[in-house]
C-alpha positions as CSV (number, residue, x, y, z in Angstrom):
1,M,39.2,-23.4,10.7
2,P,37.3,-23.0,7.4
3,S,37.5,-25.9,4.9
4,Y,39.1,-25.5,1.6
5,L,35.7,-25.3,-0.1
6,Q,34.5,-22.5,2.3
7,T,37.7,-20.5,1.7
8,F,37.4,-21.0,-2.1
9,A,33.7,-19.9,-2.1
10,E,34.5,-16.8,0.0
11,R,37.4,-15.8,-2.3
12,F,35.4,-16.6,-5.5
13,A,32.5,-14.4,-4.3
14,R,34.9,-11.4,-4.1
15,L,35.9,-11.7,-7.8
16,D,34.8,-8.9,-10.1
17,A,36.1,-7.2,-13.2
18,H,38.9,-5.5,-11.2
19,T,40.1,-8.6,-9.3
20,L,40.5,-11.2,-12.0
21,D,44.3,-11.2,-11.4
22,Q,43.4,-13.4,-8.4
23,L,42.1,-16.2,-10.6
24,G,45.6,-17.7,-10.5
25,D,45.4,-18.0,-6.7
26,L,42.2,-20.1,-7.0
27,Y,42.8,-22.1,-10.2
28,S,45.7,-24.1,-11.6
29,D,47.2,-23.3,-15.0
30,D,45.6,-26.4,-16.5
31,I,42.1,-25.7,-15.2
32,S,39.2,-27.4,-16.9
33,F,36.0,-25.4,-16.4
34,R,32.6,-26.5,-17.6
35,D,29.1,-25.4,-17.3
36,P,26.0,-26.1,-19.4
37,L,27.0,-23.4,-21.9
38,H,30.8,-23.5,-22.0
39,H,33.9,-25.8,-21.8
40,I,37.1,-23.8,-21.1
41,S,40.6,-25.2,-20.8
42,G,43.5,-23.3,-19.3
43,L,43.9,-20.3,-17.0
44,P,44.3,-17.7,-19.8
45,A,41.0,-18.9,-21.4
46,L,39.2,-18.8,-18.0
47,H,40.5,-15.3,-17.4
48,A,39.2,-14.2,-20.8
49,Y,35.8,-15.8,-20.0
50,F,35.4,-14.1,-16.7
51,A,36.6,-10.8,-18.1
52,E,33.8,-10.9,-20.7
53,L,31.3,-12.1,-18.1
54,Y,32.0,-9.4,-15.6
55,G,32.3,-6.8,-18.4
56,N,28.7,-7.4,-19.5
57,I,27.0,-7.9,-16.1
58,Q,25.8,-5.0,-14.0
59,E,25.5,-6.7,-10.7
60,V,26.5,-10.1,-9.3
61,H,26.1,-11.7,-5.9
62,Y,26.6,-15.3,-4.8
63,T,25.1,-16.8,-1.7
64,F,26.6,-20.2,-0.7
65,E,24.2,-22.6,0.9
66,G,26.7,-25.3,1.8
67,T,29.7,-27.3,0.9
68,D,30.4,-31.1,0.9
69,E,33.9,-32.5,0.7
70,V,33.4,-36.1,-0.4
71,A,37.1,-37.0,-0.4
72,P,40.3,-35.1,0.0
73,G,40.6,-32.7,-2.9
74,H,37.0,-33.5,-4.2
75,G,33.8,-31.7,-3.3
76,Y,30.7,-29.6,-4.1
77,I,29.5,-26.1,-3.3
78,R,25.7,-25.3,-3.5
79,W,25.0,-21.7,-4.4
80,T,22.5,-19.1,-5.5
81,L,23.6,-16.5,-8.0
82,Q,21.8,-13.2,-8.3
83,F,22.7,-10.9,-11.2
84,R,21.5,-8.1,-13.5
85,H,22.3,-8.0,-17.2
86,P,21.0,-5.2,-19.5
87,R,19.7,-7.7,-22.1
88,L,18.1,-10.2,-19.7
89,N,14.8,-9.9,-17.9
90,G,14.5,-6.3,-18.8
91,G,17.6,-5.5,-16.8
92,Q,15.9,-6.7,-13.6
93,R,17.6,-9.1,-11.2
94,V,17.8,-12.8,-12.2
95,S,18.2,-15.5,-9.5
96,L,19.7,-18.9,-10.3
97,Q,20.4,-21.9,-8.1
98,G,23.3,-24.3,-8.9
99,C,26.0,-26.5,-7.7
100,S,29.8,-26.5,-8.5
101,H,31.8,-29.8,-8.5
102,L,35.4,-29.1,-7.7
103,R,38.6,-31.1,-7.7
104,W,41.8,-29.6,-6.3
105,H,45.3,-30.2,-5.1
106,E,46.6,-26.8,-3.9
107,R,44.4,-25.0,-6.4
108,V,41.3,-26.1,-8.3
109,H,42.1,-28.0,-11.5
110,F,38.5,-29.1,-12.4
111,H,35.4,-27.0,-12.0
112,Q,32.0,-28.0,-13.3
113,D,28.9,-26.0,-12.7
114,Y,25.4,-27.5,-12.8
115,F,22.4,-25.3,-13.3
116,D,19.3,-24.8,-15.4
117,A,20.5,-23.0,-18.5
118,G,16.8,-22.1,-19.3
119,A,16.5,-20.4,-15.9
120,L,19.8,-18.6,-16.5
121,L,19.2,-17.4,-20.1
122,Y,16.4,-18.6,-22.2
123,E,13.5,-17.6,-19.8
124,H,14.7,-14.0,-19.7
125,V,15.1,-13.3,-23.4
126,P,12.1,-11.4,-25.0
127,V,9.7,-13.7,-27.0
128,L,11.8,-16.9,-26.4
129,G,11.4,-16.4,-22.6
130,G,7.6,-16.4,-22.9
131,A,7.7,-19.6,-24.9
132,V,10.0,-21.4,-22.5
133,R,7.9,-20.4,-19.5
134,W,4.7,-21.5,-21.3
135,L,6.3,-24.9,-22.2
136,K,7.6,-25.4,-18.6
137,G,4.1,-24.7,-17.3
138,R,2.5,-27.2,-19.7
139,L,5.0,-29.9,-18.7
140,A,4.5,-29.3,-15.0
């Protein structure tokens, strides 16, 4: 039998612009969602966020590397996101690794994503991307 986290990941990966009505099956009404660029409170705001996200993206695919349930209702999902956006990386595919920290009862009420915002965004914007990549190379 799949764990809660495995089932959540599978259902989350099937989301797209046409299936956002299923967010209420995954998240509680009082969801707190955070990532390095956003802090969103409540299911309506999360729905609006995903609607904008999927409305601007050309392709999105998640690969889930593993799950860790550290206590009942508390765990982590490791993932790789691949996507294409017309204004990032010349419209070519971008790959990003990250981890999601989830807390749930029957549905997720806390979701925090951890990832390198530079690898997501700043490295793929013309001019700024070259400067960020140069700086990362100098620091390494």
